[in-house]
N, C-alpha and C positions, 0 to 999 in steps of 0.2 A: 297081440293089441295092436287098433288103429294110430296112428300118431295123433289122430283126435285125443283117444282115450292117454297115451304119453304122457302127451300136454296136459292134459287135465291133472293126473294126477303128480307130474308136477309144481302143478299150481297151487293143490291141496297140498303138499309136502313145506314149498315156502311159506303161505299162510301160516301152518302150524311153527312156522321157527321164526315169524314176525308175529306170534299170537297178540301183544299188546296194542298191537296198529289200528284203527277204526276203518271202515268199508271205503271212507273217501281220500282215507293216508293210502288202502290198498289201490284202491280207483288210480292215484295221481304216481303211484312205482310201476302201474303194469302202461299206465300212459305211456313215461316217460322207455319202458324197454321197449314198448311197440312200434315207439313214434324216433327212435335212435339213429339218427345220422352222426356219423364221428364229427367233430366240434362245432358243431353245433346247441347253441343254449338258447332253449325256449321261455320266449318275456312271459312277465307276470301275465298281460293283456292276453295273449296268447291261452295261458293256461286254462285262466279266469273264461274266456269264451268256447274252450272245448266240452264243455257241457259235464267237467267233474266235480261240480256242487261248488266253485267259490265266486265269488260277486268281487270287482275291481268296484274300488273306490276312487269314486271321479273327484275329488276334492281335494283343490290344488295344496289346501293348508294340514294334508296330512303328509305324514316321508315317505311314510309303506301302505302300500297303495290293496294289498290283500293280507291283513296280517295273520290270519287262517293258514295260509300257504304257506307264511315265514311258520308261523309252530308247526306246521304238520312237515316241514324238511326240518325241522329239526328234531320231533318226534318218531322219524322215517332214518335219522341219522345213526339216531341214540336207541333206535329198539333192535336191529338188526343179530343176530348169533351168529349167522356162519353165512359164507360167499359175502362179506362185508360188501358191498359198493356204495359207496357214500354220494349222494345227490349233492353236487358242488353249486356254488354261484361267481358269477359273473361281477365285475364292478357295478355295469347298468343293472344289476336285479334279475336276470335270468341265471336259469336254473338246468341242471342236466346232470345226466347220471356221468358219474370221473369215465375215464375211456381208459386209463392204464395203472400202470405201477404209480408210474412220478406221480398223482394229480392224486393217487389215493393216498401214494405217503405227504403231500403238501397238505392235505386234506388234516392228518393226524396231527404232521409239527404243528399246523396252526392252532387247533385245537388245544392240545399238548400248549402252547406257548397262549394260550384263554386258560387252561387250569391254575399255571404256573402264575403269571400277571395276578389273579383273583387271590391264592394264596396268600402273596405278598400283601394284599391289603389286606386280610383279614389277619397276619401278624404283626402290622405295626399301630 
């Protein structure tokens, strides 16, 4: 088998593990993997200009410049079953794949805290 065939099989396997994702969500995940640079967060504008199917909202009165991107990141993070590598955000809204165990642990702790907070509100 050639390297190209092996890569194709790996991509097919990963797509089976993340069956519920849309083609645009797969393109986003592939883009983040292929353009990975340690420590680099991609801005919303960079991703919208990458030709992945996202449109940047230039309206100054909107706080979310690309709601589809936010929704897709959320969908990817909660649809992966194996080899979990979450997409994490920085304070400015940039995104990247988690690089190490510490970032993954921080992501999981943050999500757990959000769920616990929501449960407290439900119980009151």
